[in-house]
VEXDO-646610 format. One line per 5 residues: number of its first residue (from 0); for each residue z, y, x of C-alpha. Coordinates in steps of 0.02 Angstrom, whole numbers, plus 32768, in hexadecimal, padded with zeros to 4 digits. Example, Ala and Ser with C-alpha at 12.3 -4.5 7.8 and 13.67 -1.06 7.14 Angstrom:
// VEXDO-646610
0) 8186,7F1F,8267  8165,7FCB,82AC
This chain:
// VEXDO-646610
0) 97DD,AF0F,57B8  972B,AEF1,57F4  9710,AE35,57B7  96BC,ADBC,5828  9643,AD8A,579E
5) 9612,ADCA,56FA  9596,ADA3,566F  950D,AE22,5641  94EB,AE31,5582  9475,AEAE,553C
10) 9433,AEDF,5490  93AB,AE57,549E  9433,ADD6,54AE  9494,AE13,5421  9403,AE22,53AD
15) 93CB,AD6A,53DB  947C,AD25,53AD  9488,AD90,530F  93DD,AD4D,52DA  9424,AC99,52E5
20) 94C8,ACCE,5289  945C,AD0A,51FA  93F5,AC6C,51F6  9408,ABBE,51A3  942D,AB6C,524B
25) 94C3,AB88,52AE  94BF,AAE2,5309  9445,AA50,531F  93B9,AAC8,52F2  9315,AB06,5343
30) 935D,AB76,53C1  939F,AADC,5424  92F6,AA95,5444  92A8,AB42,5464  9332,AB62,54EC
35) 9318,AAB6,5536  925D,AAD0,553D  9264,AB7D,558B  92E3,AB47,560F  9282,AAAD,563E
40) 91E3,AB1B,5652  923C,AB9A,56B2  927D,AB1D,5731  91DE,AAB1,5730  922C,AA16,56EC
45) 91EB,A9A0,5661  928B,A996,55FC  932A,A9F9,55E3  93BF,A9C5,5574  943D,AA4D,5545
50) 94F0,AA2A,5532  9594,AA8A,5519  95CC,AAA5,55CC  95A2,AA76,5686  962A,A9F6,5689
55) 95D9,A997,55F7  952F,A9A6,5647  9574,A94F,56E7  95C8,A8C3,5680  9525,A8A3,561A
60) 94B7,A8AC,56BF  952B,A82B,5714  952A,A7B9,5677  9474,A7C7,565B  9457,A79A,570D
65) 94B7,A6F6,56F5  9547,A718,575F  95D2,A6A3,573E  967D,A66C,5777  9689,A633,5823
70) 95F4,A699,585C  9604,A719,58EB  95B0,A7C7,58ED  959F,A833,598D  95BE,A8E5,596F
75) 960C,A985,59B7  96CB,A9B2,59B1  9699,AA6C,59A8  9677,AA77,58EC  96D2,AA97,5844
80) 972F,A9FC,5813  96C2,A9D7,577B  963F,A98E,57EB  96AB,A8FE,5820  9726,A8FC,5787
85) 968B,A8B9,571D  9673,A833,57A4  972A,A800,5790  9715,A7FF,56CF  9697,A772,56EB
90) 970E,A719,5767  9690,A747,57F0  96CC,A76A,58A5  969A,A814,58F3  9681,A801,59B1
95) 9695,A8AB,5A00  9617,A8E7,5A86  9636,A97A,5AF5  95DA,AA19,5ADF  9567,AA8E,5B4A
100) 95B8,AB1D,5BA0  9526,AB9A,5B72  950A,AB7A,5AB9  95B0,AB1D,5A96  9540,AA98,5A31
105) 954D,A9E0,5A51  9511,A9B5,5AFE  9479,A94C,5AE3  9485,A8FF,5B93  952E,A8B3,5B6F
110) 9502,A85D,5AC9  94A5,A7BD,5B08  953C,A781,5B6C  95A8,A781,5AC9  952E,A70E,5A69
115) 9571,A667,5A42  953A,A5D6,59CE  959E,A62C,5938  9549,A6D4,5959  94DE,A6FF,58BD
120) 94B8,A7B2,58C5  94BF,A859,5925  94FE,A8F5,58CE  94D6,A995,5933  9520,AA33,58F8
125) 94C5,AAD5,590A  955F,AB39,593D  955A,ABF3,590F  94A4,ABDC,58D4  945E,ABB4,5986
130) 93F3,AB0F,5981  9423,AA78,59DE  939F,AA29,5A55  935B,A9BD,59C1  92C9,A97B,5A21
135) 9337,A923,5AA0  93AF,A8E6,5A1F  931A,A8A3,59BA  92DF,A83F,5A4E  9387,A7ED,5A6B
140) 9392,A7C6,59AE  92E6,A774,59B4  930A,A70D,5A4E  93AF,A6C6,5A02  936F,A6CE,594D
145) 93F1,A740,5910  93EE,A7C1,5882  93F3,A87B,58A0  9450,A8DE,5820  9458,A9A1,584C
150) 94EB,A9FF,5814  948B,AAA1,5801  9510,AAFB,5796  9505,AB8E,5817  944A,AB8D,582E
155) 93E9,ABB3,5796  9357,AC24,57D7  9367,ABE9,5891  92D3,AB96,58EA  92C5,AB19,5974
160) 9219,AB13,59CB  91CC,AB84,5941  920A,AB06,58BD  9288,AB3E,5839  9329,AADF,583E
165) 932E,AA75,579F  9275,AA3E,57B2  92BC,A999,57F2  9238,A987,5875  92BB,A937,58F5
170) 9337,A8F4,5876  9344,A88E,57D6  93AC,A907,5772  93F1,A9BA,5785  9483,AA07,572E
175) 949F,AABC,56FC  9529,AB22,56B3  951B,ABBE,564A  95DA,ABF8,565B  95E6,ACB9,5651
180) 95EE,ACCE,5714  9552,AC64,5729  949B,ACA7,5745  9489,ACA6,5683  9509,AC85,55F9
185) 950A,AC32,5551  95C9,AC50,5550  95EE,AB9F,557F  955E,AB2B,5592  94FF,AABB,5605
190) 9463,AA52,5619  9418,A9B9,566C  9366,A9BA,56AC  92F5,A926,56D9  9249,A8EE,56ED
195) 9273,A840,56B5  9256,A818,55FC  92D7,A785,5600  935D,A7F8,5639  932D,A880,55BE
200) 933B,A803,5527  93E1,A7CA,556A  9423,A878,5580  93EC,A8A3,54C8  9445,A80B,5487
205) 94E6,A829,54E1  94F1,A8E0,54B8  9502,A8BF,53FB  957A,A82A,53E9  94FF,A7A7,5420
210) 94A0,A7AF,537A  93E6,A7A5,535F  9376,A790,52CB  9339,A6D6,52AC  928C,A6AD,5269
215) 92C6,A6C9,51B5  930D,A776,51E3  93C1,A745,51D8  9441,A77B,5256  947A,A6F2,52C6
220) 94F3,A6F2,5358  94B7,A68A,53EC  9523,A6D2,5471  95C9,A71C,5488  959D,A7DA,548C
225) 95F4,A881,5483  95E6,A924,5426  95A1,A98A,54B7  9527,A9F6,544B  9502,AAAB,546A
230) 94FA,AB20,53D2  9464,AB82,539D  94C4,AC23,53B5  94E0,ABF6,546D  942E,ABBA,5480
235) 93E9,AC5F,5435  944F,ACBA,54B9  940D,AC4B,5546  9355,AC71,550F  9378,AD1F,5518
240) 93D1,AD18,55BB  9343,ACB1,5609  92CB,AD41,55F1  9337,ADAA,5669  9361,AD16,56E7
245) 92E4,AD51,5771  9322,AE03,575E  93D9,ADCE,576E  93AF,AD6C,5810  9357,ADFB,585D
250) 93EA,AE6B,5841  9457,ADF5,588F  93E5,ADF5,5924  93F6,AEB4,592D  94B4,AEAB,5924
255) 94B6,AE34,59B7  9446,AEB0,5A1C  94CF,AF31,59F7  9554,AEC5,5A37  94F2,AE99,5AD1
260) 94CF,AF4F,5AFD  9583,AF71,5AFC  95D5,AED5,5B38  9562,AE9A,5BC8  95BB,AF01,5C4E
265) 9669,AEB8,5C28  967C,AE2C,5CA6  9714,ADE0,5C5B  96B6,AD9A,5BC2  9626,AD1D,5BAA
270) 95A9,AD50,5B24  954B,ACD4,5AB9  948E,ACBB,5ADA  93F6,AC78,5A90  938F,ABF7,5AF2
275) 92D4,ABED,5B06  927B,AB9F,5A72  9314,ABC1,5A04  9321,AC49,5983  93D6,AC54,594A
280) 9419,AC7D,58A3  94A8,ACDC,58EE  951B,AC9D,586A  95AC,ACC3,58E1  95BF,AD2B,5979
285) 9635,ACD8,59F2  9670,AD1B,5A9B  96D5,ACC0,5B1C  9758,AD08,5B91  9746,ACD3,5C41
290) 9802,ACD3,5C54  985B,AC61,5BD2  98F1,ACD1,5BD2  9889,AD63,5B92  9854,AD0F,5AF3
295) 98E7,AD23,5A7C  9919,ADD3,5ABD  9865,AE0D,5AA1  9861,ADB5,59F7  9903,AE12,59CB
300) 98CB,AEB5,5A0B  9827,AEB0,599D  9889,AE76,5906  990C,AF08,5924  9872,AF7C,592C
305) 9831,AF44,587C  97B2,AEC2,58B6  97A8,AE19,5857  9790,ADA8,58EF  979C,ACED,58DD
310) 9797,AC49,5937  9706,ABCC,5927  9748,AB44,5946  97DA,AADC,598A  97A2,AA2E,59C0
315) 979B,A9C1,5929  97FB,A936,597B  9886,A9AD,59A2  98B3,A9C7,58F1  995A,A967,58BA
320) 9902,A8FB,5842  988A,A8C0,58C3  9911,A8A2,593F  9970,A839,58C5  98D4,A7D0,58A9
325) 98C5,A7A7,596C  9858,A827,59AF  98DE,A86D,5A21  9884,A814,5AB3  97E4,A874,5A93
330) 97B0,A8E8,5B26  9728,A969,5B27  974C,A9DF,5BB5  96CB,AA60,5B92  96F2,AA66,5ADC
335) 97AF,AA7B,5B01  9789,AB05,5B77  971C,AB5F,5AFC  97A8,AB4E,5A7B  981C,ABA9,5AEB
340) 97A5,AC38,5B13  973E,AC5B,5A76  974E,ACEB,5A04  96D8,AD0B,596D  96AB,ADC2,5951
345) 9666,AE06,58B1  95B1,ADF0,5880  956A,AE04,57D7  94DA,AE6F,5783  954A,AEFC,5751
350) 9596,AF19,57FC  9562,AFC5,5841  9532,B001,58EA  95CD,B074,58EA  963A,AFE0,58C5
355) 95EB,AF70,594E  960D,B00C,59C4  96C3,B012,5987  96DF,AF59,59A7  968E,AF5B,5A53
360) 96F7,AFF9,5A7D  9794,AF92,5A52  975D,AF0C,5AC8  9738,AF84,5B57  97E0,AFD9,5B3C
365) 9831,AF29,5B4C  97E4,AF0B,5BF5
């Protein structure tokens, strides 16, 4: 089976992890700060706080931003459930905005009409690594005095208007994930980036039980926090992986070119694109069938041929849990159409041209 996503681990990565295993620090040691500083420098942000996964990063970002029970946050239904689950964890209501047909990202022109007195933030999601239209989102946020928290879990290495995603030029906080199928991996892991010192200090506090040092050097708990710490073992892997990130992204762009060379002629499908002023991380390669009836048969045809195709994502509000919470009346027509037509094809740094040709041949054979 050709997997849709896969980590790339080399001797450099293994040596980095082995060195930590032989050291005095397996956790809460110097590699954490080194990874955070390297990540912040790469993205162009002042601060980075590493945590144990992307979901924890979302949780801390929302809490550090001051979101609380009764608040509303505008976001996309076309995302992994962690984006909105962590809002629910704080008793914050997600308000779903429909998506663009071209990038499948939140439609920035539909956001403003959803703003109410309860709205406190906008959470754009850079689906598949393609940046949202952040300048427009930033303008709306400024007009209505809202926060912008980027779910950038797909988009490490991507750029918007020549600025790296994670620089927080158009946002207050940005969240990354380092799961094995993401641009770089720490096994499990995540991070929150910001240019706001107050948010940074709050993130650091919440990450480790809400405990800080008082003036006498004693540990005191001042907030209800969590154990969301990353280990030095994982941080060492992250440091090593960051050295290869630009190479990883270039390889993904090459794979996209191979797909385009083979699939452009097939009129029954719509290929993903990269808009002007955007440099996609190409975390996912998602095609859409023009005929909804073709989607599942094509998916099964590829599966039967040994291709690990996937779906990203069903509309969040259509999950049974969200339906029980009262989101059954939510309607985002473009997102629902996307859900019925989208198929994720394999894309990762170990995918070969021969494998891409095999996948595209299967698709041609189907049509």
